[in-house]
C-alpha positions as CSV (number, residue, x, y, z in Angstrom):
1,M,23.7,-0.5,6.9
2,W,22.5,0.5,10.4
3,G,21.6,-3.4,11.2
4,L,18.8,-3.4,8.8
5,S,18.3,-6.3,6.6
6,M,18.8,-6.1,3.0
7,Q,17.1,-8.4,1.8
8,I,14.0,-8.0,-0.1
9,E,10.9,-9.8,1.1
10,R,7.7,-10.3,-0.6
11,Y,4.4,-10.8,0.9
12,E,1.3,-12.2,-1.1
13,T,3.1,-12.7,-4.1
14,G,0.9,-13.5,-7.6
15,K,2.0,-14.4,-11.1
16,R,3.3,-10.6,-11.8
17,M,3.6,-9.1,-8.4
18,S,3.7,-8.7,-4.7
19,Q,1.2,-6.8,-2.6
20,A,3.6,-6.1,-0.2
21,V,8.0,-6.0,-0.3
22,T,10.2,-5.1,2.3
23,Y,13.7,-3.9,2.1
24,G,16.1,-2.0,4.2
25,G,13.8,-1.6,6.8
26,F,11.0,-0.2,4.7
27,V,7.8,-1.5,3.9
28,F,6.6,-1.1,0.2
29,L,2.9,-1.6,-0.7
30,A,1.2,-2.1,-4.0
31,G,-2.0,0.3,-4.7
32,Q,-4.7,-1.4,-3.0
33,V,-8.6,-1.3,-4.2
34,A,-11.5,-2.9,-2.7
35,I,-11.8,-5.2,-5.7
36,D,-14.1,-7.3,-3.8
37,A,-16.4,-4.8,-2.9
38,P,-18.3,-3.7,-6.1
39,G,-21.3,-1.5,-5.7
40,A,-20.1,-0.4,-2.1
41,S,-20.0,3.0,-1.0
42,V,-17.4,5.1,-0.8
43,R,-17.4,4.6,2.9
44,E,-17.2,1.0,2.7
45,Q,-14.4,0.4,0.4
46,T,-12.6,3.2,2.1
47,T,-12.8,0.8,5.6
48,K,-12.0,-2.2,3.3
49,I,-8.8,-0.6,1.3
50,L,-7.6,0.6,5.3
51,A,-8.2,-2.9,6.6
52,Q,-6.0,-4.6,3.8
53,I,-3.5,-1.9,3.9
54,T,-3.2,-2.4,7.9
55,R,-3.3,-6.4,7.4
56,L,-0.4,-6.1,4.5
57,L,1.6,-3.9,7.3
58,E,1.5,-6.1,10.2
59,D,2.5,-9.3,7.8
60,A,5.2,-7.3,7.2
61,G,6.5,-6.7,11.2
62,S,5.0,-3.0,11.2
63,D,1.7,-1.3,11.4
64,P,0.2,2.1,10.4
65,T,1.4,4.0,13.4
66,R,4.8,3.4,12.0
67,S,4.2,4.8,8.2
68,S,4.5,7.8,6.2
69,A,2.3,7.8,3.3
70,R,3.9,8.4,0.0
71,R,2.2,8.8,-3.2
72,S,3.0,8.7,-6.8
73,G,0.9,10.1,-9.6
74,L,0.0,13.0,-11.9
75,L,-2.0,15.8,-11.0
76,T,-3.8,18.0,-13.5
77,S,-5.8,20.9,-14.0
78,P,-8.6,21.6,-16.4
79,A,-6.9,24.2,-18.9
80,S,-9.6,26.8,-17.6
81,R,-8.2,26.7,-14.6
82,I,-4.4,26.6,-15.1
């Protein structure tokens, strides 16, 4: 398929999951949290998480300038605002 690798590659694989997976020219990242920054400010946690994302993308042969963020989740509103 367009000369892209159709092989799955995993990065930072633990017992249950990998922090990053590549397949077909795409890099998929697990949700990132600032687990080692308890009590840090929102700014410090955000900086830490963005650094983790950058490192994972680079490990997978990409970088943040080549990425398109997609988020899956459920957004809800209080009943009084619907």
